[in-house]
N, C-alpha and C positions, 0 to 999 in steps of 0.2 A: 505496499500500500505505498503512494508515491501523499505526505503531508503536505503541504503550500502555507507555512508560518505570511499571512501578508500582514506588511506595516503601513495604517493610511498615517503616513509619516509628518511630525507634523513635534514643533521642538516644544521643551516640555518646559512651560513656566511657571515664572511663582507669580500673580496675579492676585489685585485686591480687587471688591466692588464699587465700583464712583461710577457718579449720578452726571451728569455733562452739564448740566442742565433743561431746563420744555420747556414747551415751545409754545406763542403763544396762542391767542382761541383766530378760530378761521374767519374770514371776516369776507369773506367773497375778492380777496385779492393777495399776495403774498406779501405774509408775514415774520418777522423774523426772530430770531432765539440767538439772538449772543453767546458764545463759547469766551470761557474769557483761557489764557496762555496760564497753566501750569510748568512747560518748559519747556525751555527755546533752545534751538538750533542753533549752533554759530555758524555765521555768511563762510567761513574756511567748506563747511560741512555742507550746503550751500552749491555752492559754486563747485560744487567736485561732483555732486552730479547732474544728468541731464534737468531738464525742469519740468516737472509732475505737476505742478502750479502751473503752468503757462497751457503746459497738454487741458488739464481740466476749463483750464476758464478760456480757450475754442471751443472749446465737447460744449460751453453753458454760452455761450454766445450762441451754435451757429442754433444750436434746440431746444435751448432754454433750460431751467433747472434741473438735474439730474438725481436718482433717488439712490441712496446713504446704499442700496447695498450694488451701488453700481460705480457712486464713488470708491468705497470698501476695496470694490471685482478690483480696477483703473490702483490703484493706491499702493493694492501689498500684490498682484501678480502680473503688471504694464510689462510687459517683455524688456524692457530700453528704462522704465527711471520705477520696475517696480521696488517696491522695499525689500521683500521673498527673492525679487529673483539678484537682488545688487547685494545687498546687508547682511551681514555678519551680525546677527545676534544672541548669539548665546554669550554662557562664561562674564564674565567681571566686567570685560570690554564692550558686551553687547550692551542690549536691554533691558534679557532678565533671564536668570540665572533657571535649571533644571530640575525634579526632579529627583536624578539617580544624583545630582552635583550637592542635593541639603540632604540626602542619611545615601546611606548603602543601600538598607533594608527593603529601601521601596524595588531594587531591583531584582534583592534577594528572594526574593517575594516573587515581581512574575517569573525569577527561573525554575520557581518548581513547576509549572508547567513542561518541562521536560520532560517529566515522568507520564500527559497523557501522552505524547506520542510513538514512546519506549522507543525498539528500534525500527522503527518509520522512519524508509527516507524523504529526507524534509530541505525544504528550496523554500526561503526567503524572499518578498516583493514586495515592493518599497514605494509609495503613491510615495514624490517627492514632486514638487513644481522650481526649488529653488535649487540652481543653479550648485548656490556658495553652501545648502547642504546638505546638500549629492555628494561631494565633495567630502563633508565633514565621517558624511554617516559611512561612506566607500575607506578611510585610514579607518577607524573606525574596526569596523566590520572587519575588511584585509588586507590589513598592513599596509600599502599597499596601492589604495585606492585604487578608483574600481574602472573598465577598457572603456573607452567608446564601442556602443556597439558598431559595425561592417558593417556595408552589406552585402551581405549575405544573411540564406532567410536562418532566423534567430528558432528555433524552437523552444525556447518557455517566450515568442508574440514578440510584440513591439516593445520592445524595451529598450532602455538611451542609452544605460549603462548596464554593465553585468559584473561581475566576481568571484571568491569567491574564498572562503573564512580559513583561518591553519588549520581546523577541520575537518575540511570538504566540500561543507556544507556550503553551496551556488546562490550567487546575493541577481537580485537584477533590481532595475528601476524602471518606471513609467510616469509619466503624465499623469499617467487616469485608470479613477478605478477601470475601466469597464479593459481595459486592454491585457488584464492579470488575466494569464494565463488561471480557465477552469477549472475545481477538483478540490473534493474537501478541506477546505481550508478555515486554520483558523485565522482572525482579522483582529487584529490590534487597533484599536484607534485614539493615542494618546493628547490631548490639546489639538486633537485635529477640526473638530466641528465647531470647535468658539473663532477658531478663524476663517470663517463661509459666509461670503455675504449674509446680510437682513435688512429686510422691509421697514421700512418702521412708522409705528399708524398711533395716530393722538383722537380721542374722541373728542367731539365739537358737538355745540347744537344743533349744527346743521350734517353730524357723522360723521360717521372714521374721516381721516384727510391723513392720504400720506408725509413721511416728514419730507423734503427734499433739500436740495444743498446745492447755494448759489453762490453769484459774483453778492459782496456787498457795490449796491452803488456809491458810496459817500469815500471806499478804499478800491479801487479793482483789481493788485493783490492781492486783498480776503476774501475770507469763504465767511460762509453764514450758513443754520437751519433755517429754512423755511416752512410751511404745510402749504399743501394746495390747495387750490381757490376750490376749489373739486374735485368727486373721486375720480381716483382711474383707477387702472385696471387694474390691481394691485392691492390697491382698498377695497379692490369690489368682492376677488375673490380672495384674498388667504386670510384674509379676519373671519372667527369661527362666528356665525352664532351665537348667542348670546354671549357673549368674552362679559367679562364683566368688569375687568382693568381698563385705567384709562388712558395708557400706551401697551402698546404691543412693538416686540419686533417676533418676522416673523423669517423663517430660513426655508424657501422655500428646495435650496439646492444641498441643503442637509435631509433632507424630507427623501426628496430625488435616493442621495445616498444610503440613506437605510433601507429606502425599498431595494435602492439593488442586493446590499447587504443580505434579506431578508429572502430575498428568492434566490438568491446563489445558495444561502443553509437553506432554505426548505427544498433545494434541488438537486442538492453536492451534497445539504452536508459539513456539518466545524462545527463553529461559534463566532460569536464577533461580543467581545466584552468593550468599552465605547469610555471613557476616563476624558474629566474634563468639569472646568467650574463653571454649575448650571443652577439648576433650580426644576420642579414641578410644576412650571406654571403656572407660579408667584409673582416673578418681575418684573420687571417695566424697564427704566430705565436702564440700560447696562452696556452700554457703546460706550466706549476708551478708547485713551491710547497709553503706548507702553513709550517709555527711549529715555533711556538713561540707571533702567533700575526706577524710575520715575514717572508717576503719573503725571501725560503730554493734552493737552490739546488737538483731541482726532479732527483739525479742523487745519491745523495749522503745518506748516512746512510739511503738506506730506508729500509722503516717501521714502519719509524721511524715521517716522514710529512705525511701529507696530500697534495696528487695531485690532480689536476681537468684543466684543458682544457672548455672555455665557448666553448658555446653551440649555435650552428647552424644550429638557427632558417627555416632561409630557405631550409634546407634539414629537419625537422618535420614538414614541409609544406609540402610533397614532396613527404615527406614518408606518411603522412596520406589519400595522394588519395584522393578522389573527394566522397568518401561516409558518407565524414563530416563535416562538416566547420567547414573551418577556420576563428577566426579572431587575427588581431594582426599579431608581435609584438607590442604593444607597449612598450614603458619607463615608467619603476617605475612608473613618474612622474605624467604622463597621467592618468595613474592603477587607484595612491590613490586618485589624485584629483578627477576623474572620480567617485571614490567606495562617494566619498566626506571625504574621508582623510581633505581638507582644513577648511569645515564650523568646523568640528570635531575639528582643532584644536585651531578654533577660540574659540569653547565651553568653551574647557580648559585653557586657557588662559585668559575668562575673572574671571571664577575661582576660577585661583592659585593667590595666597595673595604675595607668599614667591615670594620674588625677584629670589632668586639663585635655586629655584625649579622652573622658568616664562624661565630661561634663559637655562639652562636645555632640557628643552618642547619643548625651540626652537632648537638647536645645537639640539638636535636626529630627530625632523623632517627634519631641513636643510642635514640634513646625508647621509638620504631615499630618500628626492625627487631632492636637490643638480647634477646640472650637474656636479660637479669638483666632484662627491662622489658617489653617485648608480645609481642618479635620469635618468640619460641616459644609464649609461653601462646594468641595470637589464634590460630585459623581463620576457612580458607576451606574452601568449597564449593561445588561449582557442582554443576547440574543441565544437562542437555542431551537433546532431540531425539537419540537414537539415530543420526536422519538426520544429525544435523551427525558427524559422527565417522567416516562411510565416508570409506573408505578409495578414493581412485583406481585403475581395474581396469588390473593387472598390462599389459603390453603381450607381444603375443603375436606366434607366427608367426615369421622370421629373426628378428626384434628381438627376442626374446622375452631377458624379463629375468629369470633365476632366484630372487636379492632379493623379500623380501616390501618394501613400498614404505611403506614409515616413515609411523606415526600423524602423524594432521590434527596441525596444534599448538592450543591451545587458552589465551588469552590469561590471563597468571598463571598460568597451573600449563603450562608450557613454556616451557625453562629458552628461554633469547637466546641468539642466537648473532651477534656480529656480526662481517662483511669485511671 
């Protein structure tokens, strides 16, 4: 049996929730909602890359205000000046840090997945749009960097880069999930969905109106948020009937990807684990930017900072449909505990005699699990083929047990019990 471990690759960042501001009520014309800058970039930084602002300004002058979704897509993945295309965002010199950098326990917990695949043939497939990150990943996974795909037919599909780990595991890189070859797969999407473009909508006295990005008439070199004067196609089709919130963010691209994952799991087997900053249909305005490990105005210096929005896990569950079983979302605190994180921490502390190292271990694990930090803000959702949760048959005959069989445990989503 061949097992494909497919990673919807994204940087593992530590981000805090932040509200960028409100949008003024609709009165039948464009209204603005200025956002105050939090962290600015230097003039040298802006001169060193193509002008995303100039590109966006030309687009807005030609077609009018653009959706927040289009703004995010251009700023993050534009092939010439996009943030992910040109920027090295990881580490102390980047814009955010990663979960494995915070604590070794995070990576060790995921190492338990090895027991699932056993001695099966394994290959790793990463979906990554950033050339910068793909080079970093190749160096980490293969030690020498990935090889560019040649013009010859690629047996693994349309991979743009490939390599091999020291243990002989083949690794492939793709731009789209659709290009990853079919087969039994374990999908891992860690901080992938929070970078997908979202549409933003505001409830008004006249109904739902979409939040758009426009040029500031008082300063053509500055962007502003406005409300559409009337309904848009997105506001008419993406907001659920009966929605009780006054401000809603919807990620249709995330919904389409979850549907694709669900369909592949249902037809070919496997599972998907989605971990991200998010909520279960309760939050409103979570659109925010990060630069230099600080919150950054989302409209300031486009292309020079990361943009993100919290994932609505209730939306992902709804989009997954009934063809797969959905578990969660559960908090990162509960997930790591269920995966044996607390027990592993006790082992590490018992084997650590250096006071400073012990202090670092405790601090880093607390950052991942404390409700005041990432413990409750970061959530995990699992998609499984329904057959994987089928309970064993109830005994019959003289040994009839009238009690229902206990549900099968699922790693990370079932409480650990130590005998």
